[in-house]
N, C-alpha and C positions, 0 to 999 in steps of 0.2 A: 503494499501500500503506499502510495507517496501521498505527501501532505507538507504542511508547514510546521518547521519546529517552533518550540516556545520562544526561543530567540527573534526568530524572524517574525513572529506575530507581535512579540513586545516593541520590536524595533518599528514597526510600522503603526503601532500605536503611538508611539513617542514622535514620531514625524506629523502625524495627523494632528496631535495636541499642540504642537509647536505651531504649524499651520493655522489652527484655529486660533490660537492665541494673538497670533500677528494679525489676523482678518479682525479680531474683535476689537484691538488697539487702532486699526487703521479706521475702523467704522465709528469709534467714538471720537476720533479726532475730525472726521469728515462730518459727523452730526454736529459738533461745536462749531467749527467752520461755518457751516449752513446757518444754523441758529444766529451766530455772529452776525452774518451778513444781512439777515432779516433785520437785525436791530441797527445796524450801521445803515442801511437803505432807509429806515424809518426816521432815523435822527436826522438825516441830511434834508429829509422831506420837512421835517418840522423845523429844521433852522431856516429853510427857504422861506416856508410859512410865516415864521416869526419875522423874518427881515420885511417882507410884504406887508404884514400887519402893522409893523412900525411906519413905514412909508404911509398907509392909509389911516392910522390912528394916532401918530407921534409917539407911541410908547410900545413896548413888548407886553406881552400878556402872560403870566403865570397860569400853569395849568397841573392840576394834581393826578389827572390819570387820561387815558385814551380818550374816553367820552368827551372830557372838556376840552382836550385838545383837538378834536374832530370839530366839536361845536364852535369853539372860539376861532379857530385857524381855517375853519371851511374846508376841512380836510376829510377823507374817508378811509382811514386806516383801520384795517380788521382787528377786532379785539384777538390778541395773540395769547394761544394758551403757554407760551413761555415766557414773556416779557412783561413788564409793568413799566410805563414810559410816564415820566412828569417834566415839567419845565419850570424852572426858579428863576425869577428875574431879579436881578442886582443891580439897581440903578439904571446905566446906559449898557449893562450886560445881561445874558441870560446863559444857563446850563440847560441843556436837553440832558436827560438821564432815561437809560433803558436797564432794569435792575431783572435779572433771570428770577422766575417765581421761586426758584429754590434758594435764592441769594448766591448761587455759586459764580456767577459773573455779572460785571457792570460794565456798561458801555457809556461814554461820557462826549458831548460835544458841545461847544460853546460858540459863540458868535465868530471870533475870529478863527476858529478852525475850520478846513476844509474836508478832515478825515476824523472820524470818531475813535476814541482810544477805548479798547476793551480790556480789561484784565480780570483774573480770578481773585476772588476775596479770599 
C-alpha cells in the first residue's frame, strides 16, 4: 500500500498554516487601508464643504455628527458603520475628525491640510 508518511502530512499542514496566516495578515491590512480611505475621502469632502460654507456665511460651522454635517453643509454622506465624524471650529480654523467606532483609529484634517492624517490609538 502506498500513502503519505506522517512527516509528509505534518509538513503539508505546516505549509498550509503559514500560508493561511500570511493571507489573514494581508486581509487585515487591506481592510484597514480601505476603511482609512473611506474616512479620508469623507474628511476631504467635509473640508471642501466647510470652506464653501465660510464663503457663503462668513464663518465655519461646528457639527457633532454626520447628520449635522449633512444638514449644515448640504452634504449627503452615508452613515458609516465604521466611523463617527465631527467638526470642531476654533476661531478661523476647524478640525474635521473621523474616529473608528471601536476607537482603534482616528483620522484628522484641518483647514490648512490637503491630506488627512490617520493614526492608531
